[in-house]
N, C-alpha and C positions, 0 to 999 in steps of 0.2 A: 215500348219504343224509347221512353226516356231512360229507363234502366239500361237498355242496350247501348245507348249513346254514352251514358256515364261509364259503363264498363270499358268501352273502347278507349275513352279518354284516359281514365286512370290506369288501365292496363298497359297502355303504351308507355307510361312513365314507370310504373312499379316493376314491370317485367324486365326492365333494363338496369336494375339496381347494381348488378355486378360490374357495370361499365364504368363506374366512378368510385374512386377511393373514398370520397366523402360518404357515399351511400352505404358503404360497408360498415360505417361506424354506428349505425342504428339497426335495431331489430327490423326484419322485413315487414312485420305486421304493423309497425308504427310509422312506416313511411307515408308521407302525404305528398301531393304535388308540390307543396311549398318547400319541403325538405329535399325532394328529389331534384328540384329545379333551382337549387340555391346557388349554383355556379355554372360556368360555361360548359364544363364537362357534362353536367346533367342535360343541358340542351343539345349537346352534340350526340348524346345517347339517344334522345328522342329523334333527332335527325337521322341517325343510323337506322332506326326502325322505319322511318318514312322511306328511306332508300330501299329497304327490304321489300316493300310492296311492289316496286318496279319489276323485280325478278320473279314475282309470284306467277304460278302456272296459269292463273286466271288473268294475267296481265302480259307483260312482254316475255315472260318465261315460256309461254306457249300460245295462249289464245290470240293475242294481238299480232302474232307472227303468222299463224296458220289460218285462222278463220277468215281474214280478209282475202286470202289467196284462194281458198276453196269455195267461198261464197261468190267468187267471180269466176275467172276462167283459167287460172294458173295451175291448179292442182286437181287431182282426182283420187278417190278412195280405191285402194286395192285390197283392203282387209277390213271386214266389218267387225269392229270391236265395240260398236255403239257410239264411237266418237265421230263427230262432224258429219254423220250420215244425214241429219236434217239440214245442216248448213249447205251441204253439197247440192241439194235440190231446192234450197231456200224454202223449206217447209214453214208453215205458220208458227211463229214464235221461236224458230230456230235461228238464233242471231248471236250477238256478243253481249254478255252481261257484265257491266263494270260498276254496278251500284256499290260493290264492296270497296271501291276507291275512297269512300267517305271516311273509313278508318284511318287511312294514310293521310287524307286531307286534314283530318283533325290533328294529327301529329304535326303537320306543317303549320297549322294555325297556332298550336301551342308554342312552337318556336318563334314564329313571326311576332306573336303578341307579347312575348316575355323577354326575348333576348336583349333588347335595348335597356331593360330595367335593372340588369345585374352588373356587378363589377367585373372587369376583365379586359383583356387586350382588345382594342377597338377593331383592329384588322381581322382578328379571328372572329369576333362577333359579327362583323359585316359579312364575312364569308359564309358563316353558318346561316345568317338571315337570307343572303342571296341564294344559297342552295335550297333553302326551304321555299322561297318564292318560285324558283324554277320548278321544283317538284310539285308544288301546288298547281302550277300552270299546266304541267304535262298531264297530271291526273284529270284536271277539269277539261283540258283540250280533248283528251281521248273520250271522255264522257260526252262532250259536245258533239263529237263526230259520230258517235254511236246512237245517241238518243235524240238528236235534233238535226235540222237542216242547217246549212251554212247561211249566214246573213245574205239576203238577196236571192237565195235559191229556194225559198219556201214554196211548198205546194199548197194551194188553196189558203194561203195566208197563215199557215200553221208555223208559228215562230217560237214555240215553247222549247226550252232546253232542259236543264236540270235544276235542282235546288242549289242555291249558292250560299255557302257559309264561309265567312272569312274571319270569324272569331272562334276561339276554342270552346268546346263543350266539356266542362269539367264536373258537372253535377246537375242536379234537378233544376236549379235556378237558371241554368244556361240552355236547357233543352227546350225546343219548341217545334211546332209543326209549321211548315212553310210551303208556299206555292213554288212551282217551277218559274225561274226567271226566263226572260226572252233570250234568244240566241245572241242578240245584239249586246245585251247587258253582260252576258258571260264572256263574250269575246273581248269586250272593253276591259273586263277585270283581268283576263289572261294577258292581254297586251300591256296593261299597266304594270302587272306583276313582273313580267319579263323585262320591261324597260327599267324598272327599279333594280332588278337583279343584276343587269349588265353593269350598272354603276358600282356594285358592291363586290363583284367577284374578281378573282385573280385570273391570269392567263395561264395556259399550259401548251406545250408543244403538241403538234399533230401526232397522234399515235403514240404519245408518251404515257407513262404511268399516271401522269396528272389527269388524264381524261377519265379515270375511274371515279373522280368526283366532278361535280358540275363546275364549269369554268365560265368565264366571260364569253368565250367563243361559242360554247355550247348554247348559252342563253341567246346569243345573237342568231345562231342557226335555227333554234326552235322558233324564235320570233319571226324569222324569215318564212318558215313553214306556216306559221299561224297567219301571217299577212297574206300568203298565197291562198289559203283556204278562205280568207275573209275578202278576197277579190280586191285587196289593196296592193295592186301590182307594182306601182311605183315604189312603194315602201318595201315590198318583198325583194325587188331587185337591189335596192340600195342596201338593205340589211344583209342580203346574201353576200354582196360585195364586201361589206364591213366584216362579216365573219370570215370570209376568205382571207382578208388582209390580216386579221387577228391570228390565223393559223398559218400564214405564210404561203397560201395557195395562190398561184398565178393564173393569169388569163389563158395561158397556153396549156394548162393542165399539170404544171409542175407541182408535185406533192401528191398526186394521185398514184395509186398502184399501177404498175405496168403490166403488159400481157404476161411477162415472165413470172410475176409474183402475185397476180390477182387471186388465184384460187388458194394458194398457200396462205394468203393474208387472213383467211377465215379460220385458220388453225394457228395463228400467231396472236399472242396476247401481250399487250393490246393489239387489235387490228391496226396496221399502219395507217389506215384511213379514218380511224375512229376520232370523232369529236366528243362523243360521250358514250362510254361503254360500262356496262354493269359487270363488275367482277364477281364471279361465283366461286366460292371455295368449298371444299368437301364438308367443312363444318356448317355450311349454310343449308345442307340437304340432309334428309334422313337416309337410311340405307336403301330405301326403295324409291325415292323420288326420281332418280335418274332413269331407271328402267321403266318406270310407269308414266312419267310425265315430261321428260326433257324433249327439247327439239330434236336431239340426236336420236332418241329411241323411236320417235314417230316418223322421221324422214329418212332414215338410213338403216342399213343392216350391217354395220361394221362391228357390232357386238352380237354374239350368238343369241342373247336374250332380248334383242331389240324387237319392238312391236312392228315397226316399218309399215305404216298404214296408208301413207299418201305418197304419190309420185307426181312427176310433171305431167300436165295434160298434153295431148298430141298437138293441140293448138299452140301452146306455149313453145314447144320444141320446134314447131314449124316456123316460128317467128324469127329465130336466130339467123343472122347472115353468116355465110361462110367466113371463117376466120375470127369470129367473135369469141374471145376467150371466155366470156360468160357462159357459153354453152358447155364448157368443161366443168361447170359446177353441177352438172347432171351426169352421173356415171351409170352406164348400162349394167344391169344386173337382172336377177330373177327373184321371184318370191313364191314360196309354196302357196298354192291356192289362187294365184294371180296368173291369168293366161298371158303367154307371150313375154316379150321384153318389157321390163319396167326400169325406172331410173331412181337411184338414190341420190340424195343431196350430198354435195361435197362442201357445202357451207357449214353444216352442223355435224361434226364428226366426233364430238366428245373427246377432243385431243388431250385434254387435261386428265383423262382417265375415267373409266366407269361412267360414261355418258356426260361427263362434266365439261362445260365450256362457258366462255363469257358471252355476253350479249351486246354486240355493237348496236346501239340504239339510233345514233345519228352518225352517218358517214360523210366524208368529204364530197363524194360524188353528188350527193343531194344538193349541195349548194349550186353546182353548175346547172343542174336540172331545174331547180327553183328559179334561178335567174333566167334561164332560157325561156321558161314558160311565162315568167313575168314580162320579159322583154317582148315576147310575141304579143302578149296582151296589150302592150303599150306601143305597138306598131314599130318595134325595132327588130325587124326580121333578120337583119344582118347580125345584130348582137346575139339573137337567139341561135342562129346557125353557128356563130363563133363558139358559143358555150357547148353546143352539141359536138362540135368537132374537137374541142379540147378533151372532152370525155371519150369520144369514139377513138381518138388517136391512142388513148391509153388502154383501149380494149381490143386493139388489133384491127380496127376498121378504118376504111377510107373516109374522107370528108363527105358530108352530104352534098347534093347538087347545089351549085352556087345560086341557082334561081329558086330554090325551094322556098315556098311562101304559102300564106293562106292556110286553108284547112289541112293541106298536105303537110305543112310544117308543124302544125299543132298535133296531128296524128303521129308524126315522127317523134315528137317530144314525149307523148304518152307511151309510145312503143319503147323508147329508151328507158323510161321509168319502169315499164313492165319488166324488161329484161334485167335491168340493173338491180332491182329490188325484189326479184322473185324469191319467195320464202322469207321476206323481211316485213311483210304486212302492210303494203301500200296499195295494192291493186284495187280492192273494193272502194277504198276511200278516194282514189284518184278518179274513178268513174263517177262516184256519187257527188263529189264536190264540184264537178263540172256539169252536173245535171244530165248525165248520160245514162242510157240503158245499161244495166249490168249484163255484160255478155257472159256466156257460159260455155262449158266444154261439152262435146258430144251432143246427145239428144236432149240435154237439160234445157228447159225453157228459160229464155232471158227474162230479166226482171226490169220492167219499164221504170223510169225514174218516178213516175206518178204512182207507182204501186206502194201500198202501205208497208210492205216488207223492207223498204229502204231503211226505215227507222226500226230500232229495237223496241220491244215492249218494256214497260216498267215492271219491276217485280210485283207480283200480285199481293204479296204480304205487305209491301210498303203502301200500296193503294188502299188496302183494307184498314191499315193503321192510321193513315193520314188522309182525312176527307178532303184536304186541299189539293191533293195530287190528282191530276187528270192524265189518263194514259194517252199514248199516241193514237191518232186516228186509225181505225181498222181493227183495233184490239178490244173493242167493247164486247 
Protein backbone atom coordinates (compact mmCIF):
# COMPACT_ATOMS: atom_id res chain seq x y z
CA UNK A 1 0.00 0.00 0.00
CA UNK A 2 2.74 2.46 0.95
CA UNK A 3 4.77 1.60 -2.14
CA UNK A 4 1.66 2.12 -4.25
CA UNK A 5 1.10 5.57 -2.79
CA UNK A 6 4.75 6.49 -3.26
CA UNK A 7 4.69 5.45 -6.90
CA UNK A 8 1.61 7.56 -7.58
CA UNK A 9 3.17 10.62 -5.98
CA UNK A 10 6.58 10.43 -7.62
CA UNK A 11 5.21 9.23 -10.93
CA UNK A 12 2.94 12.25 -11.22
CA UNK A 13 6.03 14.44 -11.08
CA UNK A 14 8.63 12.44 -12.98
CA UNK A 15 6.37 11.45 -15.89
CA UNK A 16 5.89 15.12 -16.69
CA UNK A 17 9.56 15.95 -17.12
CA UNK A 18 9.24 17.05 -20.73
CA UNK A 19 6.78 19.80 -19.79
CA UNK A 20 9.44 22.06 -18.32
CA UNK A 21 12.63 23.36 -19.90
CA UNK A 22 14.28 23.17 -16.50
CA UNK A 23 13.58 19.47 -16.22
CA UNK A 24 15.29 18.74 -19.52
CA UNK A 25 18.64 19.85 -18.06
CA UNK A 26 18.99 16.76 -15.86
CA UNK A 27 19.06 13.03 -16.65
CA UNK A 28 15.59 11.50 -16.09
CA UNK A 29 16.90 8.98 -13.57
CA UNK A 30 18.30 11.78 -11.38
CA UNK A 31 15.06 13.72 -11.12
CA UNK A 32 13.55 14.11 -7.68
CA UNK A 33 10.42 15.87 -6.47
CA UNK A 34 12.66 18.70 -5.31
CA UNK A 35 14.21 19.29 -8.74
CA UNK A 36 11.00 18.64 -10.67
CA UNK A 37 9.14 21.18 -8.55
CA UNK A 38 11.79 23.87 -8.47
CA UNK A 39 9.72 26.43 -10.36
CA UNK A 40 6.18 27.36 -11.34
CA UNK A 41 6.41 25.38 -14.58
CA UNK A 42 6.96 22.21 -12.60
CA UNK A 43 3.84 22.76 -10.54
CA UNK A 44 1.84 23.60 -13.64
CA UNK A 45 2.92 20.27 -15.11
CA UNK A 46 1.62 18.40 -12.07
CA UNK A 47 -1.60 20.41 -12.33
CA UNK A 48 -1.94 19.34 -15.97
CA UNK A 49 -1.76 15.72 -14.85
CA UNK A 50 -4.50 16.39 -12.30
CA UNK A 51 -6.69 17.82 -15.05
CA UNK A 52 -6.10 14.64 -17.06
CA UNK A 53 -7.86 12.55 -14.45
CA UNK A 54 -11.14 14.38 -15.11
CA UNK A 55 -11.31 13.14 -18.70
CA UNK A 56 -10.44 9.55 -17.74
CA UNK A 57 -12.91 6.93 -18.92
CA UNK A 58 -13.48 5.89 -15.32
CA UNK A 59 -14.41 9.48 -14.57
CA UNK A 60 -16.21 12.11 -16.70
CA UNK A 61 -14.83 10.59 -19.89
CA UNK A 62 -17.47 7.87 -19.59
CA UNK A 63 -18.48 6.39 -16.22
CA UNK A 64 -19.79 9.52 -14.52
CA UNK A 65 -21.82 10.41 -17.62
CA UNK A 66 -23.39 7.02 -18.39
CA UNK A 67 -23.62 5.09 -15.11
CA UNK A 68 -25.85 7.61 -13.27
CA UNK A 69 -28.26 7.53 -16.22
CA UNK A 70 -28.51 3.78 -16.66
CA UNK A 71 -28.56 3.07 -12.92
CA UNK A 72 -31.75 5.16 -12.84
CA UNK A 73 -34.36 5.48 -15.58
CA UNK A 74 -32.90 7.46 -18.48
CA UNK A 75 -31.05 4.78 -20.47
CA UNK A 76 -31.42 1.16 -21.50
CA UNK A 77 -28.97 -1.38 -22.93
CA UNK A 78 -29.43 -2.40 -26.58
CA UNK A 79 -26.23 -4.44 -27.05
CA UNK A 80 -24.61 -6.74 -24.52
CA UNK A 81 -20.89 -6.02 -24.59
CA UNK A 82 -20.58 -6.69 -20.87
CA UNK A 83 -20.67 -2.99 -20.02
CA UNK A 84 -23.26 -1.55 -17.67
CA UNK A 85 -25.29 -4.78 -17.69
CA UNK A 86 -25.14 -5.01 -13.91
CA UNK A 87 -25.76 -1.31 -13.45
CA UNK A 88 -28.93 -1.46 -15.54
CA UNK A 89 -30.49 -3.91 -13.09
CA UNK A 90 -28.66 -2.54 -10.03
CA UNK A 91 -27.01 -5.87 -9.33
CA UNK A 92 -25.07 -6.35 -6.12
CA UNK A 93 -21.76 -4.45 -6.31
CA UNK A 94 -22.60 -3.08 -9.78
CA UNK A 95 -22.08 0.61 -9.12
CA UNK A 96 -19.56 3.38 -9.81
CA UNK A 97 -15.99 3.03 -8.60
CA UNK A 98 -13.98 6.20 -8.06
CA UNK A 99 -11.30 5.07 -5.61
CA UNK A 100 -8.74 5.76 -8.34
CA UNK A 101 -9.35 9.47 -7.76
CA UNK A 102 -6.73 9.39 -5.02
CA UNK A 103 -3.93 9.52 -7.58
CA UNK A 104 -5.29 12.78 -8.96
CA UNK A 105 -6.06 14.07 -5.47
CA UNK A 106 -2.43 13.51 -4.52
CA UNK A 107 -1.34 15.55 -7.51
CA UNK A 108 -3.53 18.43 -6.36
CA UNK A 109 -2.15 18.07 -2.84
CA UNK A 110 1.40 18.37 -4.19
CA UNK A 111 0.48 21.64 -5.89
CA UNK A 112 -1.47 23.10 -2.98
CA UNK A 113 1.25 22.27 -0.44
CA UNK A 114 4.19 23.63 -2.41
CA UNK A 115 3.20 26.36 -4.83
CA UNK A 116 3.37 29.16 -2.22
CA UNK A 117 6.96 28.27 -1.31
CA UNK A 118 8.60 28.92 -4.67
CA UNK A 119 9.55 32.09 -6.47
CA UNK A 120 7.35 33.28 -9.29
CA UNK A 121 4.59 35.57 -10.43
CA UNK A 122 2.00 35.80 -7.64
CA UNK A 123 -0.98 35.96 -10.01
CA UNK A 124 0.08 32.84 -11.84
CA UNK A 125 0.80 30.99 -8.59
CA UNK A 126 -2.62 31.96 -7.22
CA UNK A 127 -4.32 30.67 -10.33
CA UNK A 128 -2.50 27.34 -10.20
CA UNK A 129 -3.38 26.92 -6.53
CA UNK A 130 -7.01 27.88 -7.15
CA UNK A 131 -7.29 25.36 -9.97
CA UNK A 132 -5.78 22.64 -7.79
CA UNK A 133 -8.25 23.43 -4.99
CA UNK A 134 -11.15 23.18 -7.45
CA UNK A 135 -9.91 19.87 -8.84
CA UNK A 136 -9.39 18.43 -5.37
CA UNK A 137 -12.94 19.52 -4.55
CA UNK A 138 -14.58 17.93 -7.56
CA UNK A 139 -12.69 14.66 -7.10
CA UNK A 140 -13.71 14.44 -3.44
CA UNK A 141 -17.26 15.61 -4.15
CA UNK A 142 -17.81 12.87 -6.71
CA UNK A 143 -16.45 10.29 -4.28
CA UNK A 144 -18.71 11.66 -1.55
CA UNK A 145 -21.73 11.21 -3.83
CA UNK A 146 -20.82 7.63 -4.72
CA UNK A 147 -19.59 6.21 -1.42
CA UNK A 148 -21.64 8.12 1.15
CA UNK A 149 -24.95 9.74 1.95
CA UNK A 150 -25.40 13.48 1.86
CA UNK A 151 -25.34 15.20 5.28
CA UNK A 152 -28.75 14.93 6.89
CA UNK A 153 -29.85 12.12 4.55
CA UNK A 154 -28.17 9.24 6.36
CA UNK A 155 -29.88 5.86 6.63
CA UNK A 156 -29.65 4.30 10.09
CA UNK A 157 -27.16 6.97 11.10
CA UNK A 158 -24.45 5.79 8.65
CA UNK A 159 -22.37 8.92 8.05
CA UNK A 160 -19.07 7.49 6.74
CA UNK A 161 -17.67 9.00 3.56
CA UNK A 162 -14.14 8.37 2.26
CA UNK A 163 -10.57 8.81 3.46
CA UNK A 164 -9.56 12.47 3.50
CA UNK A 165 -6.00 13.43 2.57
CA UNK A 166 -5.05 17.09 2.16
CA UNK A 167 -1.25 16.75 2.26
CA UNK A 168 0.89 15.09 -0.40
CA UNK A 169 2.25 11.59 -0.15
CA UNK A 170 5.80 11.66 -1.50
CA UNK A 171 7.40 8.70 0.23
CA UNK A 172 7.22 6.10 2.97
CA UNK A 173 7.28 8.66 5.76
CA UNK A 174 4.13 10.31 4.38
CA UNK A 175 2.11 7.14 3.81
CA UNK A 176 -0.32 5.90 6.42
CA UNK A 177 -3.59 4.06 6.88
CA UNK A 178 -6.65 6.08 7.83
CA UNK A 179 -10.32 5.70 8.64
CA UNK A 180 -13.11 7.14 6.55
CA UNK A 181 -14.12 10.62 7.67
CA UNK A 182 -17.75 11.61 8.16
CA UNK A 183 -19.76 13.08 5.32
CA UNK A 184 -19.95 16.31 7.32
CA UNK A 185 -16.17 16.56 7.60
CA UNK A 186 -15.69 15.93 3.88
CA UNK A 187 -18.31 18.46 2.81
CA UNK A 188 -16.75 21.05 5.12
CA UNK A 189 -13.39 20.49 3.41
CA UNK A 190 -14.89 20.71 -0.07
CA UNK A 191 -16.74 23.92 0.72
CA UNK A 192 -13.66 25.45 2.31
CA UNK A 193 -11.50 24.57 -0.69
CA UNK A 194 -13.95 26.06 -3.17
CA UNK A 195 -14.40 29.23 -1.13
CA UNK A 196 -10.63 29.72 -1.12
CA UNK A 197 -10.38 28.91 -4.83
CA UNK A 198 -12.93 31.57 -5.74
CA UNK A 199 -10.66 34.24 -4.29
CA UNK A 200 -7.64 33.03 -6.28
CA UNK A 201 -9.04 32.43 -9.75
CA UNK A 202 -9.54 34.73 -12.75
CA UNK A 203 -12.79 35.11 -14.66
CA UNK A 204 -13.55 33.95 -18.19
CA UNK A 205 -16.38 34.58 -20.62
CA UNK A 206 -19.28 32.15 -20.90
CA UNK A 207 -18.49 29.56 -23.56
CA UNK A 208 -15.08 31.08 -24.30
CA UNK A 209 -11.79 29.22 -24.59
CA UNK A 210 -11.09 30.37 -21.05
CA UNK A 211 -13.46 27.71 -19.69
CA UNK A 212 -10.99 24.98 -20.68
CA UNK A 213 -9.32 25.86 -17.39
CA UNK A 214 -10.96 26.35 -14.03
CA UNK A 215 -12.13 29.92 -13.41
CA UNK A 216 -13.75 31.88 -10.60
CA UNK A 217 -17.20 31.35 -12.10
CA UNK A 218 -16.68 27.59 -12.41
CA UNK A 219 -15.70 27.40 -8.75
CA UNK A 220 -18.78 29.42 -7.81
CA UNK A 221 -20.98 27.11 -9.87
CA UNK A 222 -19.50 23.97 -8.34
CA UNK A 223 -19.90 25.43 -4.85
CA UNK A 224 -23.56 26.18 -5.62
CA UNK A 225 -23.98 22.52 -6.62
CA UNK A 226 -22.25 21.34 -3.45
CA UNK A 227 -24.45 23.57 -1.28
CA UNK A 228 -27.53 22.09 -2.96
CA UNK A 229 -26.39 18.56 -2.14
CA UNK A 230 -25.58 19.70 1.39
CA UNK A 231 -29.14 21.09 1.86
CA UNK A 232 -27.71 24.57 2.39
CA UNK A 233 -30.40 26.04 0.21
CA UNK A 234 -30.02 29.72 1.04
CA UNK A 235 -26.32 29.49 0.27
CA UNK A 236 -26.99 27.49 -2.90
CA UNK A 237 -29.35 30.13 -4.28
CA UNK A 238 -26.97 32.96 -3.41
CA UNK A 239 -23.95 31.22 -4.93
CA UNK A 240 -25.86 30.31 -8.10
CA UNK A 241 -26.79 33.99 -8.45
CA UNK A 242 -23.16 34.97 -7.89
CA UNK A 243 -21.96 32.57 -10.58
CA UNK A 244 -24.63 33.84 -12.97
CA UNK A 245 -23.41 37.39 -12.44
CA UNK A 246 -19.81 36.34 -13.01
CA UNK A 247 -20.71 34.81 -16.38
CA UNK A 248 -23.17 37.55 -17.41
CA UNK A 249 -26.26 35.32 -17.25
CA UNK A 250 -29.47 37.21 -16.56
CA UNK A 251 -32.65 36.31 -14.74
CA UNK A 252 -34.60 36.07 -18.01
CA UNK A 253 -32.25 33.44 -19.45
CA UNK A 254 -30.07 35.69 -21.58
CA UNK A 255 -26.84 33.79 -22.19
CA UNK A 256 -28.45 30.37 -22.49
CA UNK A 257 -28.54 28.50 -25.77
CA UNK A 258 -31.69 29.09 -27.81
CA UNK A 259 -33.96 26.51 -29.45
CA UNK A 260 -32.18 27.24 -32.73
CA UNK A 261 -28.70 26.39 -31.48
CA UNK A 262 -29.24 24.07 -28.50
CA UNK A 263 -28.47 20.79 -30.26
CA UNK A 264 -25.59 22.20 -32.32
CA UNK A 265 -24.06 23.60 -29.14
CA UNK A 266 -22.97 20.08 -28.19
CA UNK A 267 -20.89 19.90 -31.35
CA UNK A 268 -19.39 23.35 -30.82
CA UNK A 269 -16.16 23.69 -28.87
CA UNK A 270 -16.38 25.10 -26.37
CA UNK A 271 -20.10 24.61 -25.85
CA UNK A 272 -21.65 28.12 -25.75
CA UNK A 273 -23.12 27.27 -22.32
CA UNK A 274 -19.93 25.86 -20.84
CA UNK A 275 -18.76 27.13 -17.47
CA UNK A 276 -16.09 24.42 -17.26
CA UNK A 277 -15.23 22.17 -20.18
CA UNK A 278 -12.54 19.52 -20.52
CA UNK A 279 -10.75 19.86 -23.84
CA UNK A 280 -9.67 16.55 -25.34
CA UNK A 281 -7.13 16.54 -28.17
CA UNK A 282 -6.05 13.64 -30.36
CA UNK A 283 -2.72 13.47 -28.50
CA UNK A 284 -4.64 12.79 -25.28
CA UNK A 285 -5.93 9.47 -26.61
CA UNK A 286 -4.35 6.32 -27.94
CA UNK A 287 -5.48 5.03 -31.32
CA UNK A 288 -8.14 2.77 -29.79
CA UNK A 289 -9.49 4.94 -26.97
CA UNK A 290 -12.23 6.58 -29.00
CA UNK A 291 -13.69 3.49 -30.60
CA UNK A 292 -13.51 1.54 -27.35
CA UNK A 293 -14.38 4.00 -24.61
CA UNK A 294 -15.65 7.39 -25.74
CA UNK A 295 -19.10 8.74 -25.04
CA UNK A 296 -19.59 8.91 -28.79
CA UNK A 297 -18.91 5.22 -29.42
CA UNK A 298 -21.25 4.05 -26.65
CA UNK A 299 -24.18 6.39 -27.33
CA UNK A 300 -24.27 6.94 -31.10
CA UNK A 301 -23.71 5.15 -34.41
CA UNK A 302 -22.32 8.03 -36.46
CA UNK A 303 -19.08 6.08 -37.08
CA UNK A 304 -19.15 2.60 -38.62
CA UNK A 305 -17.06 1.06 -35.85
CA UNK A 306 -19.15 2.52 -33.02
CA UNK A 307 -20.28 0.17 -30.28
CA UNK A 308 -23.62 1.98 -29.71
CA UNK A 309 -24.78 0.03 -26.65
CA UNK A 310 -27.22 2.40 -24.91
CA UNK A 311 -30.30 4.32 -25.98
CA UNK A 312 -32.95 6.51 -24.38
CA UNK A 313 -35.51 4.68 -22.28
CA UNK A 314 -39.15 4.79 -23.34
CA UNK A 315 -39.94 6.52 -20.05
CA UNK A 316 -37.47 9.32 -20.77
CA UNK A 317 -38.76 9.87 -24.29
CA UNK A 318 -42.34 10.02 -23.02
CA UNK A 319 -41.40 12.79 -20.59
CA UNK A 320 -40.60 15.43 -23.21
CA UNK A 321 -43.31 17.99 -23.98
CA UNK A 322 -44.22 18.85 -27.55
CA UNK A 323 -41.88 21.54 -28.83
CA UNK A 324 -39.07 20.77 -26.37
CA UNK A 325 -35.86 21.15 -28.37
CA UNK A 326 -34.11 18.81 -25.94
CA UNK A 327 -36.06 15.95 -27.51
CA UNK A 328 -34.00 16.57 -30.65
CA UNK A 329 -30.90 15.33 -28.85
CA UNK A 330 -32.31 11.84 -29.51
CA UNK A 331 -32.32 10.81 -33.17
CA UNK A 332 -34.31 7.84 -34.42
CA UNK A 333 -32.21 5.05 -35.89
CA UNK A 334 -31.77 1.27 -35.84
CA UNK A 335 -29.15 -1.13 -34.58
CA UNK A 336 -28.42 -4.67 -35.67
CA UNK A 337 -29.59 -7.01 -32.95
CA UNK A 338 -31.85 -4.45 -31.31
CA UNK A 339 -35.56 -4.82 -31.98
CA UNK A 340 -37.49 -1.88 -33.35
CA UNK A 341 -36.57 1.78 -33.33
CA UNK A 342 -33.75 2.98 -31.09
CA UNK A 343 -32.30 6.44 -30.58
CA UNK A 344 -28.75 7.69 -30.81
CA UNK A 345 -27.55 10.67 -28.87
CA UNK A 346 -26.98 13.96 -30.66
CA UNK A 347 -24.99 15.30 -27.71
CA UNK A 348 -22.00 13.02 -28.22
CA UNK A 349 -21.14 12.91 -31.92
CA UNK A 350 -17.34 12.93 -31.95
CA UNK A 351 -17.44 16.08 -34.06
CA UNK A 352 -13.70 16.68 -33.68
CA UNK A 353 -13.19 13.47 -35.66
CA UNK A 354 -12.68 9.77 -34.88
CA UNK A 355 -14.96 9.81 -31.83
CA UNK A 356 -13.15 12.83 -30.37
CA UNK A 357 -15.14 15.49 -28.51
CA UNK A 358 -14.87 17.79 -25.50
CA UNK A 359 -16.65 17.27 -22.19
CA UNK A 360 -18.81 20.15 -20.92
CA UNK A 361 -18.73 19.36 -17.19
CA UNK A 362 -20.72 22.34 -15.88
CA UNK A 363 -23.21 24.20 -18.09
CA UNK A 364 -25.06 27.46 -17.55
CA UNK A 365 -28.48 25.79 -17.45
CA UNK A 366 -27.54 24.14 -14.17
CA UNK A 367 -27.34 27.47 -12.36
CA UNK A 368 -31.00 28.22 -13.10
CA UNK A 369 -32.05 24.76 -11.94
CA UNK A 370 -29.91 24.89 -8.80
CA UNK A 371 -31.46 28.22 -7.92
CA UNK A 372 -34.96 27.04 -8.75
CA UNK A 373 -34.64 24.06 -6.43
CA UNK A 374 -32.98 26.09 -3.69
CA UNK A 375 -35.69 28.74 -3.92
CA UNK A 376 -38.39 26.09 -3.73
CA UNK A 377 -36.76 24.71 -0.59
CA UNK A 378 -36.72 28.18 0.98
CA UNK A 379 -40.42 28.79 0.24
CA UNK A 380 -39.82 31.09 -2.72
CA UNK A 381 -42.14 29.38 -5.19
CA UNK A 382 -42.39 32.48 -7.37
CA UNK A 383 -38.63 32.67 -7.68
CA UNK A 384 -38.43 28.97 -8.49
CA UNK A 385 -41.05 29.32 -11.23
CA UNK A 386 -39.19 32.33 -12.63
CA UNK A 387 -35.98 30.32 -12.98
CA UNK A 388 -37.82 27.40 -14.58
CA UNK A 389 -39.46 29.73 -17.05
CA UNK A 390 -36.17 31.41 -17.95
CA UNK A 391 -34.81 28.00 -18.94
CA UNK A 392 -37.98 26.68 -20.56
CA UNK A 393 -38.23 29.76 -22.74
CA UNK A 394 -34.82 28.88 -24.18
CA UNK A 395 -35.90 25.31 -24.85
CA UNK A 396 -39.00 26.11 -26.88
CA UNK A 397 -41.53 25.68 -24.08
CA UNK A 398 -44.23 27.83 -22.52
CA UNK A 399 -44.06 29.04 -18.94
CA UNK A 400 -45.23 26.73 -16.18
CA UNK A 401 -48.63 27.35 -14.62
CA UNK A 402 -48.62 30.54 -12.54
CA UNK A 403 -49.99 28.67 -9.54
CA UNK A 404 -47.57 25.76 -9.65
CA UNK A 405 -46.36 25.10 -6.11
CA UNK A 406 -45.68 22.44 -3.49
CA UNK A 407 -44.81 18.91 -4.55
CA UNK A 408 -45.93 19.57 -8.13
CA UNK A 409 -43.38 22.39 -8.40
CA UNK A 410 -40.63 20.21 -6.95
CA UNK A 411 -41.46 17.40 -9.39
CA UNK A 412 -41.33 19.86 -12.28
CA UNK A 413 -37.86 20.98 -11.20
CA UNK A 414 -36.65 17.38 -11.12
CA UNK A 415 -38.22 16.76 -14.52
CA UNK A 416 -36.46 19.75 -16.03
CA UNK A 417 -33.19 18.47 -14.61
CA UNK A 418 -33.88 15.01 -16.02
CA UNK A 419 -34.48 16.36 -19.52
CA UNK A 420 -31.80 19.04 -19.51
CA UNK A 421 -29.00 16.76 -18.36
CA UNK A 422 -29.91 13.47 -20.01
CA UNK A 423 -26.64 11.66 -20.72
CA UNK A 424 -24.68 14.15 -18.61
CA UNK A 425 -24.67 12.09 -15.44
CA UNK A 426 -27.09 13.77 -13.00
CA UNK A 427 -30.17 11.55 -12.79
CA UNK A 428 -29.11 8.94 -10.16
CA UNK A 429 -27.61 11.61 -7.95
CA UNK A 430 -30.66 13.89 -8.20
CA UNK A 431 -32.87 11.10 -6.88
CA UNK A 432 -30.38 9.94 -4.26
CA UNK A 433 -29.61 13.36 -2.76
CA UNK A 434 -33.33 13.97 -2.28
CA UNK A 435 -33.82 10.68 -0.47
CA UNK A 436 -36.05 9.32 -3.24
CA UNK A 437 -36.56 5.84 -4.62
CA UNK A 438 -34.46 5.25 -7.72
CA UNK A 439 -36.99 4.76 -10.50
CA UNK A 440 -36.16 2.39 -13.34
CA UNK A 441 -37.21 1.73 -16.92
CA UNK A 442 -39.36 -1.14 -18.09
CA UNK A 443 -39.73 -4.10 -15.75
CA UNK A 444 -36.59 -3.36 -13.75
CA UNK A 445 -37.26 -3.11 -10.04
CA UNK A 446 -36.89 0.34 -8.44
CA UNK A 447 -34.27 0.76 -5.72
CA UNK A 448 -35.68 2.16 -2.46
CA UNK A 449 -33.60 4.86 -0.82
CA UNK A 450 -33.12 2.59 2.21
CA UNK A 451 -31.58 -0.13 0.02
CA UNK A 452 -27.86 -0.79 0.54
CA UNK A 453 -27.25 -0.50 -3.22
CA UNK A 454 -27.69 3.27 -3.00
CA UNK A 455 -24.04 3.42 -1.89
CA UNK A 456 -21.13 1.86 -3.74
CA UNK A 457 -18.97 -0.80 -2.11
CA UNK A 458 -15.39 0.04 -1.27
CA UNK A 459 -12.71 -1.85 -3.24
CA UNK A 460 -12.04 -5.19 -1.56
CA UNK A 461 -8.31 -4.83 -2.02
CA UNK A 462 -8.30 -1.57 -0.06
CA UNK A 463 -10.28 -3.12 2.79
CA UNK A 464 -7.88 -6.06 2.96
CA UNK A 465 -4.86 -3.75 3.07
CA UNK A 466 -6.27 -1.23 5.52
CA UNK A 467 -7.86 -2.69 8.65
CA UNK A 468 -9.21 0.76 9.55
CA UNK A 469 -11.51 0.75 6.50
CA UNK A 470 -15.08 -0.41 7.07
CA UNK A 471 -17.24 -1.14 4.02
CA UNK A 472 -20.68 0.33 3.51
CA UNK A 473 -23.58 -1.55 5.11
CA UNK A 474 -24.87 -4.51 3.12
CA UNK A 475 -21.54 -5.45 1.54
CA UNK A 476 -20.23 -7.62 4.38
